[in-house]
N, C-alpha and C positions, 0 to 999 in steps of 0.2 A: 532786648526784653526789659520790662520794668522789674527792678529788684532792689529792695533796700538794704542797708547795713543792718546787721543784727546786734547793735550796741544799745545805747541809751534810748529812751522812748522817743523823744521828739526827734533826736538825731537821726534815729533809724527811719523816720519817714520823710526826712528832708534830703540827706545826702545819700546818694546812691552809688553802690558799687556795681558797674556795668557787668552784669552776669554773676556777680557775688562769689564767683569761685576762682580757683587758683589756675595756673597754666594748664593748657590742654594736655592730657594724657596721650600716650601713643599707642594704647592698646587697641587692638583690632576688634571691631564690634561685628556680630554676626550678620546684621543686615547690610554693612557696607559692600556694595557691589564691587566685583573684580573683573578686569578685562580677560578675555576679549567680549566686546559688547555687541549686541545685534542691531546697533543703530550707529549713526554717524555722530561723531563728537569733535566740535571744532573749537579751537582757541580763538576768541574774538576780542576786539576792543572798539570803543566808541568814545567820541569826545562830548563832554557836557556842553550843550548848547548855550548855556548861560555864561560859561567862562571856558574858553578853549584851553585853559592851563590844566584842566582836569581830565585825565583819560582813564576811563573805567575798563578794567579787563576782566574778562569772564569766559564762560563755556556755553556754547549753543549746542544742544543735543537735538538730532533730527531723526525721527523714525525712518526706517528703511521702507521702500515700496509705497510711500504716501507722497504723492506730488506736492500738495500744499496743505500741510497740516495746520491745525489751530496751534497757537503757541502762548505759553504762560511765562510771564517774567517774575522771577522769585525776589521777594523784598525782605531783607533780614530785619531782626529785632534790635533793640538798643545796644550800643557799644560796638566797637570796630569789629566786624565779622568778615571772614573769607567767604568765598562763593559757595562753600558748603555748609555755612553756618555752624562750623565745627566747635565741639565742646566735649572735653573729656573722652576723646576718641570717637564721639558720636558725630556723624555727619548728615543731620537730617535733610538738608537740601539736596545732597548727593543722593541719598535714598529717595527722596520725593521726585527728583529729576529723572532718575533712572526708571523708577516705577511709571511716571507718566509717559515717558518716551517710548518705553516698551509697549505701551498701549495706545499709541497713535498720537500723543500729544507732544510737540516740540517744547523745549524749555530753555530759557536763557537765565542763567544765574551768574552773578558778578560779584567781584571783591568790593567792599566798601571803599569809598573814596579814602585814600591814605593809608590803605591797608592791603596786604598781599601785594599783587601786582598793579593795582590801581594807584594813580598819582593823586595829588592834592593833599589837603589836611583834613583829618577827621576832626581834630580838636578846634573848637570854635564854630563848627558847623551845627545847624539846627535841623529840626525835623523838615522844615520848609526847604532847606538846602538839599537834604536827601531826597526829597521829592522831585528836584530838578534832575537828579541822577536817573530816576525812574523814568521821567519825561524823555530824557535823552536815549534811554534803552528803547523806548517806543519809537522814537524817530529813526534809530538804527534799524530796528525790525522792519519799519515801513519802507526801507530802501532795498529790502532783499526780495529775491524772486522765488525762494525755495520755501516760503511760509504763506499762509493765507493772511494778508495784511488786514482783512476784515474781521479776522478772528484773534485779535491780540488781547490777552487777558493778564491780570495782575494777581498774584498769590502773596499776600503779606502776612508775616508772622509777628505778633506782638506789636511793637512800634511800627513794623512794616504793614500791620493791619490798620494803622492810623494813615499811613502814607498812601496806601491803595485808594481810599476814598478821597483824600485831597487831590490826588492826580485825576481819578475818574470823575470827579464833580465838575471838571472844567474841560477834560479832553474827550472828545467824541470818538477818538480812535480806540478807546478802551471798550471792548466787547463785553467783559465779564471781570468780576473781582471775586476772590476767595479770601476770607478773613480768618486767619488761624489765630485764635486767642488774641483778637483785636479789641481795642477799647471802644466802649460805647458811651463812655462818660468822660468829663474832662480829666486831665492829668491829676489834678488834686484829689479827686474822688478815687481814682485808680490808686494812688499811693496810700491814702488813708485807709481804704478798704483792705488794701494788700497788708499793710503793716499790722492792722488789727488782726487779720486772719492768721497771719504767720505768728503773731504773739500768742494766739490761742494754741497753735500746733506746738509751741514752746513751753506751754503750760503757765503763762502769765495770767494773773488775776483779772477777772472781768472789770472791776472798778478801775484798776491801773490803766487797762486798755482804753476804756470809755473816756478817762480824762485826758489820756494822750492823744486820742482822736480829736477830742474837742479842741485842744490846744494846737495841734498840728493844723487842723482846719482853719483856725483863725489866722495862722501865720500864712497859710497858702491864699487865703482871702486877701490878705494885704499885697501879696505878689500879683494876684489877678486883677486888682483894681489900680494898682500904682505901677509907673514904669520908671520913675526916677530912683536910681539905686540909693542915693542918700536918704531919700525919703523913706524907701522900703527899709533900709538900715535902722533908722530911728524908730520907726513904727514897730518893727519886730523886737528891737531891744525893750521898748516900752511894753509891749504885749506880755513879753516873758516876765518882766520884773512885775508888772501889774498883776499877772496872774498868781505870782508867788505871794504877793501881798493880800490879795483877795481870798486866796484859797490855801490858807496855812496847814490844813489838815489833808489836803490832797496828796495821794501817793507819789505824785509826779514832782511835787515841790522839791524833794531833796537833790533832784537832778539838776535843778536850775541854779547855776552859779556863772560867774564871769567867764570862765573857760568854756562852759558848755554853750553860752550865749555866742561867744566867738565862733565856736563850731558851727553853730546854725547860720551864722552870716556868711559862711564859706559858699552858701548856695548862690550868692551874688556873683561868684566867680564862673559860674556855669551859664554861659548863654543858652545852651541846649536845654538845661533843666528848667530855667526860668520860663522858656518858651513852652516846653512841654506842659508845665502846670497850667498855662494859660489856654492851651488849645482845647476847644470842645469839638470832638469828631462830629457831633450831631449837625454842626453847620455845613459839614461837607457830605454827610450821609443823606440829608434832606435834598441835596442837589445831584445825587448819584441816581441815575436812571437806568443803567445797565443791569443785567442779572447779578444778583449777589448771594453768595453761599457765605454764611457766618457760622463757624463751629468753634467750640470750646470743650475742654475736658471738664468733667464734674469735679475732679480734684485739683484743678487749677488754683494755686495759692497766690499767684501774681497778678493775674488779670481775672477776677472773679467771675464765674460764668453766669450766674443769675442776674447780677447787676448790669454787666455789660452786654450780654446777649439782648436783654430787654431794652437797653438803651439803643442798640442798633436796630432793633425791630421797629421800635417806636418812631425813630428818625425817618427810616426808609419808608414807613407807612404814611408818615405825615408828608413826605415829598411824593407820595403816590406812585412809588416804585411798584411795577407790575409782576416782578419775578423775584421773589424773597425766600430763601430757604434758611431757617435758623435751627441748628441742632446742638444739644448738649450731649457729649458722649460719655457714657458711664465709665468711670474708673481711670480716666486719663488725666495726666498732669499737663502742665504749661508747654512741655515739649511734645505732648501727644504720645507719651509713653504710658504703658499700663503700670499703675503706681499703687502703693499701699496707702500713703497719706496724702501725697502731692508735694511734700516738703522739698525744697531745693536740695537738700542734702542727699535725696535719693537719686538725683539725676545721674550721677557717677556709678552708682552700684546697680542700676537697672540696666541689663544687657540690651533690651529691645530700644531701637532708636526712634522708630515711628510706627504706631499701632497699624496693622493691616486694615482694621475697620475704618480708621480715618483715611488712609490711602485710598481704598476702594470708593469710599464716599466721594472724595474729591474727584477721582477719575470719572465715576459713573455720572456726577452732576455736570461736568464739563462736556462729556460726549453726548449726553442727552440733549444738549442745546447746540453743540457744534460739530 
């Protein structure tokens, strides 16, 4: 998931804390399913076809009494995630897999590379690398006889909602994709809009947020247009010092000092983040021809619904996709929990893991087509 730090203005939009929250709590959540299950659950593993040094481990759940069901591959958001996309005792991918499988849809979910039981290294990998893991999951499913290999779909959450069209745009084995709070604009716009919205929730002044957005956007632009790290380093340093000289009355100026500038330059240490800022999902959405469901919560403060759903819709229509469903779900946050404000601080305190409204929408949309 996209999520900024909650410290200084520019720093908060550039350096990300993956998930922004502390270690997982062990509390039991009411929606977490418990055995015995009325479906088959198999521990599986498959090799990344791009590099045989990475073995992905996961769980394949299969409905009973359905010979060859459609199947969905779940793709997690940013940061190292286990197959349940576990956070603070919530296991949204477990809840989603359980619900879909009980309703006739097989589900494959897997631990991210270098996390849980999967091998390889998460650190240093980019969104494009994670896309090859998803490609390998498709290859694995294509080899099986207990699912319908013509009905393999992808369900991606947050960054997973970026990976899904990256894969679907070139892989004709993808029958459908479901984007759960997926981005419809480039990473720079996701981060600046996210930071500004979260700043508002924290009560920051409008002028402060506007200036911070302007400055952060200029820094992201440098990253998008240059690839040489030393050139980027010089340009970011000059941009920050130049802004301070030209805007002495700006509320952001007091935060610009040598220590802060050095903090901003730490972005150069993250290959993943540099790539994320540069990726424009529209490039892949325009080439995605399979059915697409894109949903977002109206209170999502990480991937803003209006901005991103419109971006997804526009790109799909430009590519002449014939089956597009776009829905903004009232009152839901980035995790599809029913929320008060949508602030990330609520994720832990909300007992609901995954809104039944969202679960039913996903299930009905898939079954109507497959």
